[in-house]
DRENPATOR-741384 format. One record per residue (C-alpha): x, y, z. Coordinates in steps of 0.2 Angstrom, whole numbers, padded with zeros to 4 digits, always signed. Layout:
<nodes>
XYZ;...
</nodes>
This chain:
<nodes>
+0137+1242-0214;+0139+1230-0228;+0156+1223-0222;+0149+1221-0205;+0134+1211-0211;+0145+1200-0222;+0156+1196-0208;+0142+1192-0197;+0135+1180-0210;+0152+1171-0211;+0153+1169-0192;+0149+1152-0184;+0142+1149-0167;+0149+1135-0157;+0140+1126-0143;+0149+1124-0126;+0147+1109-0114;+0133+1118-0104;+0123+1122-0120;+0129+1140-0121;+0134+1147-0138;+0148+1159-0142;+0153+1167-0159;+0169+1162-0166;+0180+1171-0179;+0172+1174-0195;+0176+1162-0210;+0188+1168-0224;+0183+1166-0242;+0194+1151-0244;+0186+1142-0230;+0169+1146-0237;+0174+1138-0253;+0181+1123-0244;+0165+1121-0235;+0155+1121-0251;+0166+1108-0259;+0164+1097-0244;+0145+1099-0245;+0145+1096-0263;+0156+1080-0261;+0144+1073-0248;+0130+1076-0260;+0139+1067-0274;+0143+1053-0263;+0125+1051-0258;+0120+1051-0276;+0133+1038-0281;+0127+1027-0267;+0110+1026-0275;+0117+1023-0293;+0130+1010-0287;+0118+0995-0289;+0114+1000-0307;+0133+1003-0310;+0138+0986-0304;+0124+0978-0314;+0130+0987-0330;+0148+0982-0327;+0144+0964-0324;+0132+0961-0337;+0138+0973-0351;+0156+0977-0347;+0160+0958-0343;+0153+0951-0359;+0161+0965-0369;+0178+0961-0362;+0175+0942-0365;+0171+0946-0383;+0188+0954-0386;+0196+0940-0377;+0188+0925-0386;+0191+0934-0403;+0210+0930-0400;+0207+0912-0397;+0204+0896-0407;+0189+0889-0399;+0178+0876-0406;+0164+0875-0393;+0159+0877-0375;+0167+0860-0369;+0182+0862-0381;+0199+0869-0375;+0204+0887-0380;+0220+0890-0389;+0227+0908-0390;+0231+0913-0408;+0233+0932-0406;+0226+0941-0422;+0226+0925-0432;+0207+0925-0433;+0207+0943-0440;+0220+0938-0453;+0209+0924-0458;+0194+0936-0460;+0204+0946-0473;+0205+0930-0484;+0187+0924-0481;+0176+0927-0496;+0160+0923-0486;+0165+0937-0474;+0168+0949-0489;+0151+0944-0496;+0143+0947-0478;+0151+0965-0478;+0144+0969-0495;+0126+0963-0490;+0127+0972-0474;+0132+0989-0482;+0118+0987-0495;+0105+0983-0481;+0110+0999-0472;+0111+1010-0487;+0094+1004-0494;+0083+1002-0478;+0089+1016-0467;+0083+1030-0479;+0067+1021-0484;+0062+1018-0466;+0067+1035-0459;+0059+1045-0473;+0044+1034-0474;+0041+1034-0455;+0042+1052-0454;+0029+1055-0468;+0017+1043-0459;+0020+1051-0443;+0016+1068-0451;+0000+1061-0458;-0005+1055-0440;+0000+1072-0433;-0014+1080-0444;-0026+1068-0435;-0036+1062-0450;-0052+1052-0448;-0048+1035-0441;-0030+1040-0435;-0032+1030-0419;-0036+1014-0429;-0020+1018-0440;-0010+1019-0425;-0016+1003-0418;-0013+0994-0435;+0005+1001-0435;+0009+0990-0419;+0005+0974-0429;+0023+0970-0433;+0028+0972-0415;+0015+0960-0409;+0022+0946-0421;+0036+0936-0415;+0051+0933-0426;+0045+0915-0431;+0027+0921-0434;+0034+0935-0445;+0044+0923-0455;+0029+0911-0457;+0019+0926-0464;+0032+0931-0477;+0036+0913-0481;+0018+0912-0486;+0019+0928-0496;+0035+0923-0506;+0031+0904-0508;+0029+0897-0525;+0011+0896-0523;+0010+0911-0511;+0002+0928-0511;+0015+0937-0523;+0014+0923-0537;-0005+0922-0534;-0007+0941-0537;+0004+0940-0553;-0006+0926-0560;-0022+0935-0556;-0017+0950-0567;-0011+0939-0581;+0008+0941-0577;+0012+0922-0577;+0029+0926-0584;+0035+0935-0568;+0030+0920-0557;+0046+0915-0548;+0052+0905-0532;+0057+0921-0524;+0067+0914-0509;+0076+0902-0520;+0084+0914-0532;+0099+0924-0526;+0094+0941-0533;+0075+0940-0527;+0079+0932-0510;+0090+0947-0505;+0076+0959-0511;+0064+0949-0500;+0075+0951-0485;+0075+0970-0488;+0056+0971-0489;+0054+0961-0473;+0066+0973-0464;+0057+0989-0470;+0040+0982-0467;+0044+0977-0449;+0054+0993-0445;+0044+1007-0452;+0028+1005-0441;+0036+1007-0424;+0047+1021-0430;+0032+1030-0437;+0023+1028-0420;+0038+1035-0411;+0040+1050-0422;+0021+1054-0421;+0022+1054-0402;+0036+1067-0404;+0026+1078-0416;+0012+1079-0404;+0023+1089-0393;+0027+1102-0406;+0018+1119-0404;+0002+1119-0415;+0003+1138-0417;+0019+1137-0428;+0009+1126-0441;-0006+1137-0440;+0004+1152-0444;+0012+1143-0458;-0005+1138-0465;-0011+1156-0464;+0004+1161-0474;-0001+1148-0488;+0012+1135-0484;+0007+1118-0492;+0008+1102-0481;+0023+1097-0490;+0033+1113-0485;+0026+1112-0468;+0032+1094-0466;+0050+1096-0473;+0053+1115-0469;+0045+1115-0451;+0042+1098-0444;+0058+1090-0450;+0070+1104-0442;+0060+1104-0426;+0061+1085-0425;+0079+1083-0432;+0087+1077-0416;+0074+1064-0413;+0075+1058-0431;+0093+1055-0427;+0088+1044-0412;+0076+1034-0423;+0090+1033-0436;+0102+1026-0423;+0089+1013-0417;+0085+1007-0435;+0104+1006-0439;+0107+0996-0423;+0092+0984-0427;+0097+0982-0445;+0116+0979-0440;+0113+0967-0426;+0096+0960-0426;+0092+0956-0444;+0101+0939-0442;+0084+0932-0436;+0075+0937-0453;+0089+0929-0463;+0090+0914-0452;+0071+0910-0453;+0068+0915-0471;+0084+0909-0481;+0097+0903-0469;+0109+0914-0478;+0106+0906-0495;+0104+0902-0509;+0123+0900-0508;+0129+0915-0498;+0117+0928-0507;+0108+0934-0491;+0122+0931-0478;+0126+0947-0467;+0138+0950-0453;+0126+0947-0439;+0120+0930-0447;+0138+0926-0450;+0142+0927-0431;+0128+0915-0427;+0132+0903-0441;+0150+0901-0437;+0147+0900-0419;+0133+0887-0418;+0132+0879-0435;+0151+0877-0439;+0158+0877-0421;+0170+0891-0424;+0166+0901-0408;+0183+0911-0408;+0182+0915-0426;+0164+0921-0425;+0169+0932-0410;+0182+0940-0422;+0168+0944-0434;+0158+0951-0419;+0172+0963-0415;+0171+0970-0432;+0153+0971-0431;+0155+0981-0414;+0167+0993-0422;+0156+0996-0437;+0142+0999-0425;+0152+1012-0415;+0158+1021-0430;+0140+1021-0438;+0132+1028-0422;+0145+1042-0421;+0142+1047-0439;+0123+1047-0437;+0125+1057-0421;+0136+1070-0430;+0124+1071-0445;+0108+1074-0435;+0116+1085-0422;+0106+1101-0420;+0115+1117-0428;+0112+1132-0417;
</nodes>
């Protein structure tokens, strides 16, 4: 009975010229697999047809510039209207002897090592506080969007006023009787770099906190209620329950902050110090801009961009591995 039913299911019916139908020989298991593969192939082709415009867009506007980046890094190119000369790996050999490049690498590493832990840990703690829904938490969420609402020039103007010789910091020091600590903060090598770090942390922590708070809102409240009944403090609930449950999303936030610090912090350096005093605040992303647009060394700047790209890929892979969920 079972074999007959199986054979009937595998049989197909063909339509004749006069509309009549007749049963054909039953399909074999191999024919069934081939039919399923053909059907699956047609479905994949249909999905590919829908994604083809986006794929073409990605290859043209992302893949194309990436290929051009590597190609231009092998040339001696002074500008858009200047001729290009192929020099092979000559630009990369010059980088190994460039003291400004070495200074930029050191500053970039310090920026990443200092700002990443402060931003990620601080944003997570702010997000947990918002998760508790204290009084006025909606107002706090709105205020956290303030750095996003400010454009880069506006943000630079704010902190120029904060660190100016007659600005907010020096005014506060004078008000509490600490005139000896008054300093031109952006004109000194050590304090200018610290000011850059402060701006990066202030402008990055708020949006990371808002994103983490949104993730925490989806966590099951029963887990935290049970932990509270067991006598767990807020500190233990934050780091022993909320942190493991948000671990993978914290990794996403860390990757985003890593990319922003690595590639986009050039705007902060450009608008506040222009890499100075001397080369005290220059980093890799600013060096790409400076060599390309200020010193007309486009090919050389693209060699630095290749190094920056490689650092970004290695950093992303390392962060992804560090925050990967352990099941």
